[in-house]
N, C-alpha and C positions, 0 to 999 in steps of 0.2 A: 765234750764228753771224753775225748782222748786224754785231756789233761787230768781229769778225775781218775781215770783208770791208771795213768802213769803215777799219780800221787798215791793211790791205793797200793800199787805194787811196791813203790818206794817205802811207804809206811810199813807194809808187811815185812819187807827185807830188814829194815832198821829194827823193828820190834823183834823179829825172829833172831837176828844177830845179837841183840842185847840180852836175849833170854838163853843164850847158849850155855848149857850146863846148869841152869836154874830149874826150879820146880817145873816138871813137864806134865802135870796133870791138874785138872780143875779140883779145887778143894771143896768138893760137894759136902753139903750138910743136910741134916734132917730139918724139918720145920722147927722142931723145938731147939735144936742146936743154933739155928739161925736167929731165933727170937732171943736166946740167951746172949749170943755174940752181939747182936744189935743193942741190947740193953747196956753192955759194957762199953761199946764204942761212943765216943763223944761226937764223932761226925758219922751220921747215918748214911748208908749206901742204898741204892735201889736193890731189888730182889729179882732174881731170875730163877723161875721154877720150871724144871724139866719134868713134865708129867709123862710117865712111861708105864708099860706093863711088861710082865715077864714073857708074854707071847708075841710081843711086837718086834718084828723083824727090822723095821726102819729105825726103831729106837736103838737097837743093837748096832745098826750101821752108824748112827750118829755118835754112839760111844766110841766106836773104832776109828772114825774118820774126823769129822768136824770138831768133836769135843777133845781130840788129842792134838789138834793143830796148835803149834806153839803160840801163835798170835792170839787165837781164841783163848787159850789157857791163860796167858798173861793178862789179857784185857778183862776177861771174866773175873779172875781172882782180884784184880786191882779195883775194879769199878762196881762189882756186884757181890751180894751174898748169894752164892749159887746153891740152890736147893734141889735135891733129887727127890721126887715124890712118886711113889708107886700108887697109881690111880686105883689099885685094887687092895690096898693095904687094909689090915684089920685094926690098925692103931687108931686111937682116938686123938683128934686134933682139936685144940682150943684156939679160937680166934674171934676177936670182937665180942667176947662174952658168950660165945656159943660153942657148943661141942659138936663136932662132926665125926660120924662113924661110918663104917662100911654099910651099904644099903642091905646087905644080908650077911651079918657076921657069922651065921651058922652054916653058910654054904661051904661045902667041901669040894675042892677041885678033883677031877678024876685023875689028873696028872699034874706035875709042877708047872708046865708051860701051857696049860689049858686056860681058857678065859675064866676069870672069876667075876665077882660082883663089884660094881663101881663104888668107890668111896664118895660120900656126899661132899667132901671138900673138893675133890676133883670136879664133881658135877657143878658145884657152885662157881669155882674158878673159871670153868669153861662155858658157863651158861647153858649147860646141858648138851652142848655140842661136842660129844665125846669122840675124839679122833686122836690117835697116837702115832707118832709123838706130837705133843703139843707143849707149848712154852707160854708162860705168863710172866709179864714184867710188871712189877709193882714199884710204885715210887717209894720215897723214904718214909711216908706215912701209911703205907700199905694200900694205897689207892691203886686199883688196876689201871695200867696204861695201855696194855695191849695183849691180845692173845695171838700167838703165831702157831700155825698148824703145819704138820708135815716135816719131812726131811729138809734140812737146810744145808747148803754148801757152806764152806768156810766164809766165802765172800759175802753171801746173802745174810748169814747170821751176824757177821761183824758189822755190816751196815746198820742192822737193827740195834745192835748193842751200843754202837757209837751214837746213833740217833737219839736214843733214850738217855744214855749215861751223860751226854753233853747237853741235855735239855733242849735239843733242837726241836723236839715235838712242840714245845711252847711257842717258839718263834713261828713254826709252820702253822700252828692254830691261829696266831695273830695275823699272819699273812692271809690265810683263808677268810678270816673275818673281815679284813680290809677289802679283799677282793669282792666279797658278798655285799658289803655295804656300798662300795663304789658302783656295783651293778644295780643295786636297788635305787641309788640316788639318780643314776642315769635314766632308769625306767620312769621314775617319778617326774623328772624333768621332761622326758619325752611325752608323758601324759599331760602335763601342764601346757606343753607347746601345741597340742592338738586343738 
């Protein structure tokens, strides 16, 4: 465990040093900008979607802390299409042949930072579990890999970004399947032995 922490700290230092003087912010895109960029790219990347609202204090804290960390900025820009999505937007989103709109496009907020009505795209991405901030990671084919909820420290977010960008989730899935199959085989052998 200590080796992993030491390696992570060393990784952070190297990446931070290599980024000195380079772009120091995440190149956030809208959904439509991401789709257009993805069509141009010959090698597709995974998609990281930050679902936020104007009234969400923890969303603002993520923007000021974790999302400004040089390691996060560099890793996100290199390995993902980073999408910022206002979960209460009135924009129409087209995805998988469907149009997603705000659940009540005629609703008028009492003040700019008041709660609005949820966009159906956010509702769909989060399986109706609306909590902000939330993050969704999609693979290169727009298949949802993970929903992350709540404020994330730089270390916690980076671990998730690496896990999915490097396809470690595939190996972990295979590992769990092997463990499950081994357990079932032992149970079946134990049943035969009785």
